[in-house]
C-alpha positions as CSV (number, residue, x, y, z in Angstrom):
1,M,-0.1,-0.2,-0.1
2,L,2.8,2.5,0.8
3,E,4.4,1.6,-2.6
4,L,1.0,2.9,-4.3
5,A,1.1,5.8,-2.3
6,L,4.6,6.6,-3.3
7,L,3.6,5.9,-7.1
8,F,0.8,8.2,-6.9
9,F,3.2,11.1,-5.2
10,V,5.6,10.6,-8.2
11,I,2.8,10.9,-10.6
12,A,1.5,14.0,-9.0
13,I,5.2,15.3,-9.1
14,V,5.5,14.8,-13.0
15,A,1.9,16.0,-13.9
16,A,2.5,19.2,-11.9
17,A,6.0,19.7,-13.8
18,L,4.2,19.1,-17.1
19,G,1.4,21.7,-16.1
20,A,-1.3,19.3,-15.7
21,T,-2.4,20.8,-12.4
22,G,-6.0,19.0,-12.4
23,V,-4.3,15.5,-12.6
24,A,-1.5,16.5,-9.9
25,G,-4.4,17.6,-7.6
26,V,-6.3,14.5,-8.0
27,T,-3.3,12.1,-7.7
28,M,-1.8,13.8,-4.8
29,A,-5.2,13.5,-2.8
30,V,-5.3,9.6,-3.8
31,A,-1.6,9.6,-2.3
32,K,-2.4,11.5,0.8
33,W,-5.4,8.8,1.4
34,L,-3.2,6.0,0.9
35,I,-0.6,7.1,3.0
36,M,-3.2,7.7,5.9
37,L,-4.8,4.4,5.3
38,F,-1.6,2.6,5.5
39,L,-0.8,4.2,8.8
40,V,-4.0,3.3,10.2
41,L,-3.6,-0.2,9.2
42,A,-0.1,-0.2,10.5
43,V,-1.1,1.1,14.1
44,V,-3.9,-1.4,14.0
45,S,-1.5,-4.3,13.2
46,M,0.9,-3.0,16.1
47,L,-2.1,-3.2,18.5
48,L,-3.2,-6.6,17.5
């Protein structure tokens, strides 16, 4: 899951560099949600 978040982050950076701000914003939002989901699942797995 963390790999997907990093992939979306890289796509957002490339899209922003090329001027596609709409695509960059969407991919950055997806990356943010994936990182949050990863952190929540990591904490839950540590507690169990």
